[in-house]
C-alpha positions as CSV (number, residue, x, y, z in Angstrom):
1,M,64.9,98.2,102.6
2,P,68.3,96.9,101.8
3,M,70.8,95.9,104.5
4,R,73.1,98.8,105.4
5,L,76.4,97.3,106.4
6,G,79.4,99.3,107.6
7,Y,83.1,98.5,107.1
8,L,85.8,100.0,109.2
9,Y,89.4,99.9,108.0
10,S,92.6,101.2,109.6
11,R,93.7,102.1,106.1
12,Y,91.9,101.6,102.8
13,P,92.5,100.7,100.1
14,V,95.7,98.6,100.5
15,I,97.1,97.3,97.3
16,S,97.8,93.8,98.6
17,Q,94.4,93.3,100.3
18,T,92.3,92.5,97.2
19,F,90.2,90.0,99.2
20,C,88.6,93.0,101.0
21,D,87.6,94.6,97.6
22,A,86.3,91.3,96.3
23,E,84.2,90.7,99.4
24,M,82.6,94.1,99.3
25,L,81.9,94.0,95.6
26,A,80.2,90.6,96.0
27,L,78.0,92.0,98.8
28,E,77.0,94.9,96.7
29,R,76.0,92.5,93.9
30,R,73.7,90.9,96.5
31,G,72.0,94.3,97.1
32,V,73.8,95.2,100.3
33,E,74.3,99.0,100.8
34,L,77.8,99.6,102.2
35,E,79.2,102.4,104.3
36,I,83.0,102.2,104.2
37,G,85.1,104.0,106.7
38,S,88.9,104.3,106.7
39,I,90.6,105.8,109.8
40,N,93.7,106.7,107.8
41,P,94.3,107.5,104.1
42,P,96.2,105.0,101.9
43,F,99.9,105.0,101.6
44,T,99.9,105.2,97.8
45,S,97.8,106.5,95.0
46,L,98.1,103.2,93.1
47,R,94.6,101.6,92.7
48,H,93.3,98.4,91.3
49,G,90.7,99.2,88.6
50,H,88.0,97.2,90.3
51,C,87.9,99.8,93.1
52,A,86.0,102.1,90.7
53,K,83.2,99.5,90.6
54,L,82.4,100.0,94.3
55,R,79.2,101.9,94.5
56,A,79.9,102.8,98.1
57,E,81.9,105.9,98.9
58,V,84.9,105.6,101.2
59,R,84.6,108.1,104.1
60,Y,88.0,109.0,105.6
61,G,88.6,110.2,109.1
62,P,89.0,114.0,109.4
63,P,92.4,115.7,110.0
64,P,94.0,115.3,113.4
65,R,93.2,118.8,114.5
66,V,89.5,118.2,113.8
67,V,89.6,114.8,115.5
68,R,90.8,116.6,118.6
69,T,88.1,119.2,118.4
70,V,85.5,116.5,118.1
71,A,86.9,114.8,121.3
72,K,86.8,118.1,123.1
73,L,83.2,118.5,122.3
74,A,82.5,114.9,123.4
75,R,84.0,115.6,126.8
76,R,81.9,118.8,127.1
77,D,78.7,116.9,126.1
78,G,79.4,113.9,128.3
79,I,79.7,111.3,125.6
80,W,83.5,110.8,125.8
81,P,84.0,107.1,126.8
82,A,86.2,108.0,129.8
83,V,85.6,104.8,131.7
84,L,86.6,102.6,128.7
85,V,89.7,104.7,127.9
86,A,90.8,104.5,131.6
87,K,90.3,100.8,131.7
88,Y,92.3,100.1,128.5
89,E,95.1,102.5,129.6
90,A,95.4,100.8,132.9
91,R,95.2,97.3,131.5
92,Y,97.3,97.6,128.3
93,G,99.4,100.7,128.8
94,P,100.1,103.8,126.7
95,A,101.5,101.8,123.7
96,F,97.9,100.7,122.9
97,K,96.8,104.3,122.5
98,A,93.3,104.0,124.0
99,G,92.7,107.8,123.8
100,Q,93.6,107.9,120.1
101,R,91.3,104.9,119.4
102,A,88.5,106.6,121.2
103,R,89.0,109.9,119.3
104,N,88.8,108.1,116.0
105,A,85.8,106.1,117.2
106,L,83.8,109.3,117.9
107,F,83.8,110.3,114.3
108,F,82.9,106.9,112.9
109,A,80.2,106.2,115.5
110,E,78.5,109.4,114.5
111,H,78.9,108.7,110.8
112,F,77.5,105.1,111.1
113,L,74.6,106.3,113.2
114,R,73.8,109.1,110.7
115,R,73.9,106.7,107.8
116,G,71.7,104.1,109.5
117,V,74.3,101.3,109.7
118,A,72.8,98.1,111.1
119,H,76.2,96.4,111.8
120,F,79.8,96.9,110.8
121,H,82.6,94.6,109.9
122,V,86.3,94.9,110.3
123,H,89.3,93.2,108.7
124,F,92.3,92.3,110.8
125,A,92.5,92.1,114.6
126,R,94.5,95.2,115.0
127,H,93.9,99.0,115.3
128,A,90.6,99.1,113.5
129,T,89.1,96.3,115.6
130,H,90.4,98.0,118.8
131,T,88.7,101.2,117.5
132,A,85.6,99.1,116.9
133,L,85.3,98.4,120.7
134,F,84.9,102.2,121.2
135,V,82.6,102.6,118.3
136,K,80.3,100.0,119.8
137,E,80.5,101.6,123.2
138,I,79.5,105.0,121.8
139,S,77.0,104.1,119.2
140,K,75.7,100.7,120.4
141,I,76.1,99.3,116.9
142,G,77.3,95.8,116.9
143,F,80.4,94.7,115.0
144,S,82.3,91.6,113.8
145,F,85.8,91.1,112.5
146,T,87.9,88.8,110.3
147,A,91.2,87.6,111.8
148,H,93.7,86.8,109.1
149,A,97.3,85.9,110.1
150,Q,100.0,87.8,111.8
151,D,97.4,90.4,112.9
152,F,96.1,88.1,115.6
153,M,99.2,86.0,115.9
154,L,101.6,88.9,116.7
155,D,100.5,92.4,115.7
156,V,97.6,92.7,118.1
157,G,100.2,92.8,120.9
158,S,98.1,91.2,123.6
159,D,96.2,88.0,123.8
160,E,94.0,89.6,126.5
161,L,93.0,92.3,124.1
162,L,92.3,89.7,121.4
163,R,90.1,87.9,123.8
164,E,88.2,91.1,124.5
165,M,87.8,91.7,120.8
166,C,86.3,88.3,120.4
167,R,84.1,88.7,123.5
168,E,82.6,92.0,122.3
169,A,82.2,91.0,118.6
170,A,78.9,89.6,117.5
171,F,80.9,86.9,115.6
172,V,84.5,86.4,114.4
173,V,85.6,85.1,111.0
174,A,88.7,83.0,110.6
175,V,90.0,82.6,107.0
176,S,90.9,78.9,107.3
177,D,90.4,75.9,109.5
178,Y,94.0,76.3,110.6
179,S,93.5,79.9,111.8
180,R,90.2,79.0,113.4
181,E,92.0,76.4,115.6
182,L,94.7,79.0,116.5
183,L,92.0,81.5,117.5
184,I,90.1,79.0,119.6
185,Q,93.4,78.1,121.4
186,K,93.9,81.8,122.2
187,C,90.2,82.6,122.9
188,P,88.5,79.4,124.1
189,D,85.5,81.2,125.5
190,A,84.6,82.5,122.1
191,A,84.8,79.2,120.3
192,G,81.1,79.1,119.5
193,K,81.2,82.4,117.7
194,I,84.4,81.8,115.6
195,H,83.4,80.8,112.0
196,R,85.6,79.7,109.1
197,I,84.9,81.6,105.9
198,Y,87.6,81.5,103.3
199,N,88.8,84.6,101.5
200,G,87.0,84.5,98.1
201,V,88.1,85.0,94.5
202,D,86.1,86.7,91.8
203,L,85.9,83.9,89.2
204,R,84.7,86.4,86.6
205,K,88.0,88.1,86.7
206,F,90.4,85.2,87.1
207,Q,89.7,82.6,84.4
208,A,91.6,79.7,83.1
209,G,93.0,80.2,79.6
210,P,94.9,78.2,77.0
211,P,98.5,77.1,77.9
212,R,101.3,79.3,76.6
213,S,103.1,78.3,73.4
214,P,105.9,75.8,73.9
215,A,108.1,78.0,71.8
216,L,108.1,80.7,74.5
217,R,110.7,80.5,77.3
218,P,108.9,79.0,80.4
219,R,107.9,81.6,83.0
220,V,107.6,81.3,86.7
221,L,105.6,83.9,88.6
222,S,105.5,84.9,92.2
223,I,103.5,87.7,93.9
224,G,103.5,89.3,97.3
225,R,104.9,92.0,99.6
226,L,108.6,91.9,99.6
227,I,108.9,90.8,103.3
228,E,110.7,87.9,105.0
229,F,107.9,85.4,105.4
230,K,107.0,85.4,101.7
231,G,110.2,83.3,101.2
232,F,111.5,85.2,98.1
233,R,115.1,84.6,99.2
234,D,114.4,80.9,98.9
235,L,112.7,81.3,95.5
236,I,115.7,83.3,94.2
237,A,118.1,80.5,95.5
238,A,115.9,77.9,93.8
239,C,116.2,79.9,90.6
240,A,119.9,79.9,90.9
241,E,119.8,76.1,91.3
242,L,117.6,75.8,88.2
243,K,120.1,77.9,86.2
244,K,123.0,75.6,87.4
245,R,121.0,72.6,86.0
246,G,120.9,74.3,82.6
247,I,117.1,74.9,82.6
248,Q,115.9,77.7,80.4
249,F,113.3,79.8,82.2
250,E,112.5,83.3,83.5
251,C,111.0,84.4,86.8
252,E,109.1,87.5,87.8
253,I,108.5,88.5,91.5
254,I,105.7,91.1,91.6
255,G,105.4,93.3,94.7
256,D,107.0,96.1,96.7
257,G,108.3,96.2,100.2
258,P,111.3,96.7,102.5
259,L,113.3,93.8,101.0
260,L,113.4,95.3,97.5
261,R,117.1,96.3,97.5
262,A,118.2,93.1,99.4
263,L,116.4,90.9,96.9
264,Q,117.8,92.7,93.9
265,D,121.3,92.3,95.4
266,A,120.6,88.6,95.9
267,I,119.6,88.3,92.2
268,T,122.7,90.0,91.0
269,A,125.0,88.0,93.3
270,A,123.5,84.8,92.0
271,G,124.0,85.8,88.4
272,L,120.3,86.0,87.7
273,D,120.0,89.5,86.2
274,G,117.9,89.2,83.1
275,I,116.4,85.9,84.4
276,V,114.7,87.0,87.6
277,Q,112.9,90.4,87.5
278,L,111.4,92.6,90.2
279,P,108.9,94.9,88.4
280,G,107.4,96.4,91.7
281,A,103.8,96.6,92.7
282,L,101.2,96.3,89.9
283,S,97.5,96.8,89.6
284,Q,95.3,93.7,89.8
285,E,94.4,94.2,86.1
286,E,98.1,93.9,85.2
287,I,98.5,90.9,87.5
288,V,95.6,89.2,85.8
289,C,97.5,89.6,82.5
290,R,100.8,88.3,84.1
291,L,99.0,85.2,85.5
292,A,97.6,84.5,82.0
293,D,101.1,84.7,80.6
294,C,103.1,82.3,82.8
295,D,103.5,78.6,83.2
296,V,104.0,78.0,87.0
297,F,103.1,80.0,90.1
298,A,105.5,79.7,93.1
299,L,105.2,81.1,96.6
300,A,107.9,79.8,99.0
301,S,106.3,80.9,102.3
302,I,108.2,80.5,105.5
303,V,108.0,81.5,109.2
304,D,110.0,84.7,109.7
305,S,112.4,85.6,112.6
306,K,109.5,87.1,114.6
307,G,107.3,84.0,114.2
308,A,105.0,85.6,111.5
309,S,103.9,83.8,108.4
310,D,101.3,83.6,105.7
311,I,98.1,81.6,106.5
312,L,96.0,81.7,103.4
313,P,97.8,83.7,100.7
314,T,95.3,85.2,98.3
315,V,97.7,85.1,95.4
316,I,97.7,81.3,95.5
317,L,93.9,81.4,95.2
318,E,94.1,83.8,92.2
319,A,96.8,81.6,90.5
320,M,94.7,78.5,91.0
321,A,91.6,80.3,89.7
322,T,93.6,81.1,86.5
323,G,94.3,77.4,86.1
324,L,98.0,77.6,87.0
325,P,99.9,74.8,88.7
326,V,101.1,76.0,92.1
327,V,104.3,75.3,94.0
328,S,104.3,76.3,97.6
329,T,105.1,75.1,101.1
330,R,103.6,72.9,103.8
331,L,102.8,75.9,106.0
332,S,99.8,76.9,108.0
333,A,96.6,76.8,105.9
334,I,98.3,76.5,102.5
335,P,97.5,72.7,102.4
336,E,93.8,73.6,102.7
337,M,94.2,75.1,99.2
338,V,96.9,73.1,97.6
339,R,96.8,69.3,97.9
340,N,100.2,67.9,97.1
341,G,100.1,66.0,93.8
342,E,96.4,66.9,93.3
343,S,96.1,70.6,92.8
344,G,99.7,71.6,93.1
345,L,103.1,70.6,94.6
346,L,104.2,71.3,98.2
347,V,107.6,71.3,99.8
348,N,108.8,72.0,103.3
349,P,109.4,75.6,104.2
350,G,113.1,76.5,103.6
351,D,113.8,73.5,101.4
352,V,115.5,75.3,98.5
353,E,116.4,72.1,96.6
354,G,112.9,70.6,97.0
355,L,111.5,73.9,95.7
356,A,113.8,73.8,92.7
357,N,112.9,70.1,92.0
358,A,109.1,70.9,92.1
359,I,109.5,73.9,89.8
360,E,111.7,71.8,87.4
361,S,109.2,68.9,87.3
362,L,106.4,71.3,86.2
363,L,108.6,73.2,83.7
364,R,109.5,69.8,82.1
365,D,106.0,68.3,82.1
366,E,103.2,70.1,80.2
367,Q,100.6,67.4,81.0
368,L,101.4,67.6,84.7
369,R,101.0,71.4,84.6
370,A,97.6,71.0,82.8
371,R,96.3,68.3,85.3
372,L,97.3,70.2,88.4
373,G,96.1,73.5,87.0
374,A,92.6,72.1,86.1
375,A,92.3,70.5,89.6
376,G,93.2,73.8,91.2
377,R,90.6,75.7,89.3
378,G,88.0,73.1,90.3
379,K,89.0,73.6,94.0
380,I,88.5,77.3,93.8
381,E,85.1,76.9,92.1
382,E,84.1,74.6,94.9
383,K,85.3,76.4,98.0
384,F,86.7,79.8,97.2
385,D,84.2,81.5,94.9
386,V,83.7,85.0,96.4
387,D,80.0,85.0,95.7
388,K,79.7,81.9,97.9
389,T,82.0,83.2,100.7
390,A,80.3,86.6,100.7
391,A,76.9,84.9,101.1
392,Q,78.2,83.0,104.1
393,L,79.4,86.3,105.7
394,L,76.1,88.0,104.9
395,G,74.2,85.1,106.6
396,L,76.1,85.7,109.8
397,V,75.5,89.5,109.6
398,E,71.8,89.2,109.0
399,A,71.5,87.0,112.1
400,V,72.8,89.7,114.4
401,A,72.2,93.1,112.6
402,V,69.8,95.6,114.2
403,P,68.1,97.7,111.5
404,R,68.4,101.5,112.1
405,S,66.9,104.5,110.4
406,P,69.4,107.1,109.2
407,L,69.6,110.3,111.3
408,N,68.7,113.0,108.8
409,H,69.9,116.4,109.9
410,A,69.7,117.9,106.5
411,D,67.6,121.1,105.9
412,R,65.2,120.1,103.1
413,R,65.2,123.6,101.8
414,L,69.0,123.5,101.2
415,K,69.6,119.8,100.7
416,R,70.4,120.4,97.0
417,C,72.7,123.3,97.7
418,A,76.2,122.5,98.9
419,H,79.0,124.7,100.0
420,L,82.7,124.3,99.1
421,V,85.2,125.7,101.6
422,W,88.8,125.7,100.5
423,E,90.3,126.0,104.0
424,W,88.7,125.9,107.5
425,P,89.3,127.6,109.9
426,N,90.5,130.5,107.9
427,P,91.3,133.8,109.7
428,K,91.4,135.6,106.3
429,L,87.7,135.0,106.0
430,P,86.3,136.4,109.3
431,G,82.7,136.1,108.1
432,L,82.9,132.5,107.0
433,D,81.9,130.9,110.3
434,R,78.7,132.9,110.6
435,E,77.8,132.1,107.0
436,L,78.2,128.4,107.7
437,A,76.2,128.6,110.9
438,A,73.4,130.4,108.9
439,I,73.1,127.5,106.5
440,A,73.1,124.7,109.1
441,G,71.8,121.5,107.5
442,A,73.2,122.1,104.1
443,P,76.1,119.9,102.9
444,V,79.5,121.6,103.4
445,Y,82.7,120.2,101.9
446,V,86.1,121.3,103.2
447,W,89.3,120.7,101.2
448,R,92.0,121.8,103.7
449,S,92.2,121.9,107.4
450,G,93.5,125.2,108.6
451,S,96.7,125.7,110.5
452,I,94.9,127.0,113.6
453,A,92.3,125.5,115.9
454,P,88.7,126.9,115.5
455,A,87.6,129.6,117.8
456,K,85.5,128.3,120.7
457,R,82.3,129.8,119.4
458,S,82.9,127.9,116.1
459,E,83.9,124.5,117.4
460,R,80.5,122.9,116.8
461,L,80.7,123.7,113.2
462,V,83.1,120.7,112.8
463,Q,80.1,118.4,113.3
464,A,78.5,119.8,110.2
465,L,81.6,119.8,107.9
466,E,82.7,117.0,105.7
467,F,86.5,117.2,105.2
468,L,87.6,115.8,101.9
469,P,90.4,113.1,101.9
470,D,94.0,114.0,101.6
471,A,96.0,114.6,98.4
472,I,96.9,110.9,97.9
473,V,93.2,109.9,97.6
474,I,92.4,112.8,95.4
475,K,95.4,111.9,93.1
476,A,94.3,108.3,92.9
477,E,90.9,109.4,91.5
478,W,92.7,111.6,89.1
479,D,95.0,108.9,87.9
480,A,92.1,106.4,87.5
481,D,90.2,108.7,85.1
482,R,92.8,109.8,82.7
483,A,90.3,110.7,80.0
484,G,88.4,113.0,82.3
485,A,91.7,114.4,83.7
486,H,93.0,115.3,80.2
487,E,89.7,117.0,79.3
488,I,89.8,119.1,82.5
489,E,93.4,120.0,81.9
490,S,92.4,121.3,78.5
491,W,89.9,123.8,80.0
492,Q,92.7,125.8,81.6
493,R,93.3,127.3,78.1
494,E,90.0,129.1,78.5
495,L,91.3,131.1,81.4
496,P,93.6,134.0,81.2
497,P,97.4,133.2,81.4
498,A,97.5,134.7,84.9
499,C,95.8,131.5,86.2
500,N,98.7,129.6,87.8
501,T,99.0,126.0,86.6
502,A,99.7,124.6,90.1
503,D,96.5,126.3,91.5
504,Y,94.5,125.1,88.5
505,L,95.7,121.4,88.8
506,E,94.9,121.4,92.6
507,A,91.4,122.7,91.9
508,A,91.0,120.3,89.0
509,R,91.9,117.2,91.1
510,V,89.5,118.2,93.9
511,A,86.8,118.8,91.3
512,L,87.2,115.4,89.7
513,Y,86.9,113.8,93.1
514,L,83.9,115.9,94.2
515,G,81.9,115.5,91.0
516,P,80.6,112.0,91.7
517,K,79.9,112.9,95.3
518,L,77.7,115.8,94.3
519,A,75.8,113.5,91.8
520,R,75.2,110.9,94.5
521,S,73.9,113.5,96.9
522,G,71.6,115.1,94.3
523,I,73.3,118.5,94.5
524,H,72.1,121.0,92.0
525,H,73.9,124.1,93.1
526,L,77.4,124.6,94.6
527,H,78.4,127.8,96.5
528,A,82.1,128.6,96.7
529,T,83.1,130.4,99.8
530,D,86.2,132.1,98.4
531,S,88.0,132.6,95.1
532,R,90.1,129.4,95.3
533,A,86.9,127.4,95.9
534,L,85.4,129.2,93.0
535,L,88.1,128.0,90.6
536,C,87.2,124.4,91.6
537,A,83.4,125.2,91.2
538,W,84.0,126.6,87.8
539,I,85.6,123.3,86.7
540,L,82.8,121.3,88.3
541,Q,80.2,123.3,86.5
542,R,81.6,122.1,83.2
543,F,81.1,118.4,83.8
544,A,78.8,118.0,86.8
545,K,75.9,120.0,85.2
546,I,75.4,122.2,88.3
547,T,74.9,125.9,88.8
548,I,77.5,127.8,91.0
549,S,77.7,130.9,93.1
550,A,80.5,132.5,95.1
551,T,81.4,134.7,98.1
552,I,84.5,136.6,97.1
553,E,87.0,137.9,99.6
554,S,88.9,141.1,99.3
555,P,91.4,140.9,97.8
556,P,90.8,137.7,95.9
557,A,93.5,135.1,95.3
558,F,93.6,135.6,91.6
559,A,94.2,138.5,89.2
560,S,91.2,140.6,88.1
561,D,91.0,139.1,84.6
562,V,90.9,135.6,86.0
563,M,88.2,136.6,88.6
564,E,86.2,138.2,85.8
565,R,86.2,135.0,83.8
566,L,85.2,132.8,86.8
567,L,82.5,135.1,88.1
568,A,80.9,135.3,84.7
569,S,79.8,131.7,85.2
570,C,78.1,132.3,88.5
571,S,74.4,132.6,89.1
572,G,75.2,135.2,91.7
573,G,76.9,135.5,95.0
574,R,78.3,137.9,97.6
575,V,81.0,140.5,97.3
576,S,82.4,143.2,99.6
577,D,83.8,145.2,96.6
578,A,81.2,147.4,94.9
579,K,83.3,147.6,91.8
580,I,83.1,143.8,91.3
581,R,79.3,143.9,91.8
582,A,78.9,146.7,89.3
583,G,80.1,144.5,86.4
584,F,77.6,141.7,86.9
585,D,74.1,143.3,86.5
586,G,73.3,143.1,90.2
587,R,73.5,139.3,90.4
588,F,75.8,139.7,93.4
589,L,74.7,140.9,96.8
590,L,76.9,143.6,98.2
591,E,77.9,142.8,101.8
592,P,77.1,145.8,104.1
593,K,79.9,147.7,105.6
594,P,79.9,147.7,109.4
595,P,78.8,150.8,111.2
596,R,81.4,153.4,112.1
597,W,81.5,152.5,115.8
598,R,82.3,148.9,114.8
599,R,85.1,149.9,112.4
600,L,86.6,151.9,115.3
601,F,86.5,149.3,118.0
602,R,86.7,146.1,116.0
603,P,88.8,146.9,112.9
604,G,89.1,144.1,110.4
605,G,86.2,142.1,111.9
606,A,83.4,140.7,109.8
607,Y,80.0,142.4,109.9
608,I,77.1,140.6,108.5
609,S,73.7,141.5,109.9
610,E,71.0,138.9,110.7
611,Q,68.8,140.6,108.1
612,F,71.5,140.2,105.4
613,L,72.1,136.6,106.4
614,Q,68.4,135.8,106.0
615,Q,68.3,137.5,102.6
616,W,71.3,135.4,101.6
617,R,69.7,132.2,102.9
618,N,66.6,133.0,100.8
619,Q,68.7,133.3,97.7
620,L,70.4,130.0,98.4
621,E,67.0,128.3,98.8
622,T,66.0,129.7,95.4
623,W,69.1,128.2,93.8
624,S,68.5,124.9,95.6
625,R,65.2,124.3,93.9
């Protein structure tokens, strides 16, 4: 049975953290089954193309209201980690948000246990690793983490908390010898479990190519978040010096961040408009093309005003893998990658004139560029190949992982029949909660979290619902599959004009995200619990090759001609309006009306008898076969 390894991120994916993607892809190539959890959704829908190659699905934490309900149930059931929360609140204070970390941990502890995760790994000694302490306490699943740079140097906020992270982790990874020594200084008792494993580069993606034509204007490239310690101000100043010397060149600084406006102002003030460009953040596929079309890579890293700095910038590794000569600074672990005069050129941080001299020497000497670039590529092949570094990480994991069997709560009779709920809780659908309770064990996907808290009698339903990620994640999947998106857009023409485009596009995006999930889960039939969910199911039926059914509220969200078109595609379903049922040859069950006494004393309430629910469940089992 393959190793099932979990990953827990504070936020995933992050456009600048390609080393995380490369590591997980390399582990999957080695046959490791991954379970990826992200506490928060990403900030942007921009994705690197390689993210689509991950076989593992990213499971995002549920909406805040649901997280609070899960915590409420945990207190009621006696599994809330009250002692640990109290300890952290007393030791570190409210700023470290022990209660929030524990609430998030409850969800991922349950998820990892349900999926049979043997061990989980975390990147960055910050919020996710703090949360991992609670996940371990609740689930007893061991964890490890990779400490990178300012995360453990500054952002963690407490050396005592860092020491506790190291103490509780099965092992700790440092991304360089430099950072390993720093970690040991801060956490001497954990020295024996701190291992250096470099961030790796996928050498299949980054390959050395032929040099650019001498007829082209020489090009300098830099990449990174537009923040102080990347040293982009110094690079712009060095470019101004090169211009004064009459050197013909152009420079591109790829990235986004808080200094965008300030750097553009500096470019203009130095008279470098048209010479130095700021194209913003780009996908890694675009970055690969940019690396192949430049002559020199430069990163002028410094220590910022808060004491933060780069330690092992991945962009330098990627540039070296492409066979580019690198100019950088003698800072932290950069000399572990770049040997001055051997695989690149190094200057002191903040030395603008030295930076300009180094860049100029490379721009003027093609043979020097070729020699340093070839040596850099050799260095990457020797020490930074991601297949080698991932194997080192896997070796550490295998030594500590405790195999676990998945906790399978699925009802075998309904495992191929999923439900799609457009919004939950939903006071407009008073019978929904009883319907969901009746099909306990079947997969249930929820698109939106309702604006109200669930009724007390329905709170436990949250443990059986899978909330789909927010609109940014859904949009990212849509943008990544433009061909599929365009085809789905064209299907709107088959619906009556009364179908609102905004409603259709929302349903279409959810459908494109949900389709692969249904395929992975072996779902054959999808039941939509209201008319909006039915629109999404109608789209899914077209490309996911599933059958669909629906429960239709009264009145439905769409006009009668739209509903007629959607319902025509259903295998059957449930309706409360006899007129709708009459038009579909008895394929739809007619929900019984409540007895007269109930209509008098509980007007507007849902009435679904146990006999009807059993009849309905039998029908779902038939569709599930």
